[in-house]
C-alpha positions in Angstrom: -106.8 -139.3 131.5 -104.9 -136.0 131.1 -107.0 -133.9 129.5 -109.8 -134.5 131.2 -112.8 -132.3 132.4 -116.0 -132.7 134.4 -118.5 -130.4 134.9 -121.8 -129.2 135.5 -124.1 -131.3 132.5 -125.9 -128.3 130.4 -129.2 -128.3 128.2 -126.4 -128.0 125.1 -125.3 -131.2 126.8 -128.5 -133.1 125.7 -127.4 -134.2 121.8 -124.5 -136.0 122.3 -125.5 -137.6 125.7 -128.3 -139.4 124.2 -125.8 -140.5 121.5 -124.0 -142.1 124.0 -127.7 -143.0 126.6 -128.7 -144.9 123.1 -125.6 -146.9 122.7 -125.5 -148.0 126.5 -128.8 -148.8 127.7 -131.7 -151.1 126.0 -134.0 -148.6 128.4 -132.8 -145.1 127.3 -134.0 -142.3 129.5 -135.6 -139.8 127.5 -133.9 -136.3 126.6 -136.7 -134.9 128.8 -135.5 -137.2 131.7 -131.8 -135.4 131.3 -133.2 -131.8 131.5 -135.6 -132.5 134.8 -132.0 -133.7 136.2 -130.4 -130.8 135.8 -132.7 -128.0 136.2 -134.4 -130.4 139.6 -133.1 -129.1 143.2 -131.5 -132.6 144.2 -130.1 -133.3 142.1 -126.7 -133.1 140.5 -125.4 -134.1 136.7 -122.2 -134.0 135.8 -120.4 -134.8 132.4 -116.8 -135.1 131.1 -115.3 -133.7 128.8 -112.1 -135.1 126.8 -110.7 -133.3 123.9 -114.2 -131.0 123.7 -116.4 -134.3 123.3 -118.2 -135.3 126.1 -117.5 -139.0 126.8 -119.9 -139.6 130.2 -122.0 -138.6 132.3 -123.3 -139.5 135.8 -126.4 -138.5 137.7 -127.9 -138.3 141.0 -131.0 -137.2 143.2 -130.2 -136.4 147.1 -132.9 -135.9 150.3 -131.4 -134.9 154.0 -129.0 -137.9 154.3 -129.4 -140.0 151.4 -128.4 -140.6 147.7 -129.4 -142.2 144.6 -127.5 -142.7 141.9 -129.2 -142.8 139.1 -127.3 -142.9 136.1 -123.7 -143.3 134.6 -122.2 -144.5 131.4 -119.2 -143.4 129.6 -119.1 -143.3 125.2 -118.3 -146.9 124.2 -114.5 -145.6 122.7 -113.7 -144.5 126.4 -114.8 -147.4 128.3 -112.0 -148.6 130.7 -109.5 -145.8 131.1 -110.9 -144.1 134.1 -113.4 -142.0 133.1 -116.4 -143.7 135.0 -114.2 -143.9 138.2 -113.5 -140.2 138.4 -117.6 -139.6 137.4 -118.3 -141.1 140.5 -115.2 -139.8 142.8 -116.8 -136.4 142.1 -120.0 -137.2 142.5 -119.4 -138.8 145.3 -117.3 -135.6 147.1 -120.2 -133.3 145.8 -123.0 -135.3 148.0 -120.8 -135.6 151.3 -120.7 -131.6 150.3 -124.5 -131.8 150.7 -124.2 -134.2 153.8 -125.7 -137.6 152.3 -123.7 -140.6 153.9 -126.0 -142.9 152.8 -126.2 -144.1 148.4 -128.4 -146.5 146.5 -128.8 -147.2 143.1 -130.1 -150.6 141.0 -128.2 -152.3 138.3 -129.3 -155.2 136.1 -128.6 -158.5 137.6 -127.1 -159.7 134.8 -124.5 -156.8 134.7 -122.2 -158.4 136.6 -119.1 -155.6 135.6 -121.2 -153.2 136.7 -121.5 -154.2 139.8 -118.3 -154.9 140.7 -117.7 -151.2 139.4 -120.1 -149.9 142.0 -118.3 -152.1 144.4 -115.0 -150.7 143.9 -116.8 -147.3 145.5 -118.1 -149.9 148.5 -121.5 -150.2 147.4 -123.0 -154.3 148.2 -126.1 -156.4 147.2 -129.0 -155.4 149.1 -131.6 -157.3 148.0 -133.6 -157.4 144.8 -136.3 -155.1 142.8 -138.4 -157.7 141.0 -139.2 -156.5 136.9 -137.4 -153.2 137.9 -136.3 -153.5 133.9 -138.1 -153.9 130.8 -136.6 -154.9 127.2 -135.7 -157.3 128.2 -137.2 -157.5 131.9 -134.7 -158.6 134.5 -134.6 -157.9 138.2 -132.7 -155.2 139.9 -130.0 -155.5 142.4 -130.8 -152.7 144.8 -126.6 -152.1 146.0 -126.5 -149.3 149.0 -122.8 -147.9 150.3 -122.2 -145.3 152.3 -120.4 -142.1 152.5 
């Protein structure tokens, strides 16, 4: 996408983020959760904007050399166009600058598409977290990778 802008998440982005969040996840984050990521000291929160419209976002926390990819979603009309890849590359670059060398995330065991996406960035299945997700109840696959 030639006109894609990646920038820091802002409070004014929350309504558009919530629209994407609610349509992407059966147990969506709250507005407060996103606000926390905007203002938390050891957090990186970015958005993707195309033609003035917010079309995706990513959030990660980091402590010392370790990072946790918390949330990534792209508006359904813009999926499979490289937006998620650009967001991942951007946040991985930022995490590397912060000194991180290790990263991890959780994904539903049934979400094989997301698992394949993260494998492209070097993530590997590590273990399962029993009953991590609700609505529906499901285990999480813990995936780990290096920067």
